[in-house]
C-alpha positions in Angstrom: -27.3 6.7 -6.5 -27.1 9.8 -8.6 -23.6 11.2 -9.1 -23.1 14.9 -9.6 -20.5 15.6 -12.3 -20.0 19.1 -11.0 -16.7 19.6 -9.2 -15.8 22.6 -7.3 -13.5 23.8 -4.5 -14.2 26.9 -2.5 -11.9 28.3 0.2 -13.0 29.9 3.4 -10.7 31.3 6.2 -11.8 30.5 9.7 -9.4 32.2 12.1 -6.1 30.4 11.9 -7.7 27.6 9.8 -8.4 27.3 6.1 -11.4 25.3 5.0 -11.5 23.9 1.5 -15.0 22.8 0.7 -15.0 20.2 -2.1 -18.1 19.1 -3.9 -19.0 16.7 -6.7 -16.8 14.0 -8.1 -13.1 13.7 -7.2 -11.5 11.4 -9.8 -8.5 11.3 -12.1 -9.8 14.3 -14.0 -10.5 16.6 -11.0 -7.9 15.4 -8.5 -5.1 17.6 -10.0 -7.3 20.6 -9.5 -7.9 19.7 -5.9 -4.2 19.2 -5.4 -3.6 22.7 -6.8 -6.1 24.3 -4.4 -4.5 22.4 -1.5 -1.0 23.6 -2.5 -2.2 27.2 -2.6 -3.8 26.9 0.8 -0.6 25.3 2.3 1.5 28.1 0.9 0.1 30.3 3.6 1.1 27.8 6.3 -2.3 27.8 8.1 -2.4 26.3 11.6 -5.2 24.0 10.4 -6.2 22.8 7.0 -9.7 21.3 6.8 -10.5 19.5 3.6 -14.3 19.2 3.6 -15.5 16.2 1.6 -19.0 16.2 3.0 -20.5 17.2 -0.4 -18.4 14.8 -2.4 -20.4 12.3 -4.3 -17.6 10.0 -5.4 -14.0 9.7 -4.3 -11.7 7.7 -6.5 -8.2 6.4 -5.8 -6.8 9.5 -7.4 -8.6 11.6 -4.8 -7.3 9.3 -2.0 -3.8 9.7 -3.4 -4.1 13.4 -3.1 -5.0 13.1 0.6 -2.1 10.7 1.2 0.2 13.3 -0.4 -1.2 16.1 1.6 -0.7 14.1 4.8 3.0 13.5 3.7 3.5 17.2 3.2 1.9 18.3 6.5 3.0 15.5 8.9 6.2 17.4 9.8 4.9 20.9 9.3 3.1 23.4 11.6 -0.1 22.7 9.7 -2.6 20.2 11.2 -4.5 18.3 8.5 -8.1 17.4 9.1 -10.7 15.9 6.8 -14.4 16.3 7.2 -16.1 13.3 5.6 -19.5 11.7 6.3 -21.2 9.0 4.4 -20.5 6.0 2.2 -18.8 8.0 -0.7 -16.2 9.5 1.6 -15.7 8.5 5.2 -16.5 4.8 4.6 -14.1 4.7 1.7 -11.4 6.4 3.7 -11.8 4.0 6.6 -11.8 0.9 4.4 -8.5 1.9 2.9 -7.1 2.8 6.4 -6.6 6.5 6.0 -8.3 7.1 9.3 -5.2 5.5 10.9 -3.0 8.5 10.0 -5.4 11.3 8.9 -7.8 12.9 11.4 -11.3 12.3 10.2 -14.3 14.2 11.5 -18.0 14.0 10.5 -18.4 17.8 10.1 -16.3 20.9 9.5 -17.4 22.2 12.8 -16.1 19.1 14.6 -12.8 19.5 12.7 -12.5 23.2 13.6 -13.4 22.6 17.3 -10.7 19.9 17.8 -7.7 21.0 19.7 -4.4 21.6 18.1 -1.8 18.8 18.9 
């Protein structure tokens, strides 16, 4: 497996939703940057925040910690947190550690956006 060392986060507004597309490696070096992008997105209190991890090559425990913290911040807020993740580097990892039990996981951003609000 070849890991891409390039890390980036891009934001796209989709109606009442904000999609953060993350790519590359999410590790102890890049996780703080991801957390900052998420904080900025949450400041606008979107109805839905989709964190798109489908282009992430590696997700470390630091990245998982960011997702747990975002869940904590959004669980009693008007924002619905959804994570798009597909593949062994992301969805498999998130399922192994049990995040799928309290964070809504979807295979694609389209699936995450099409899901009904609670």
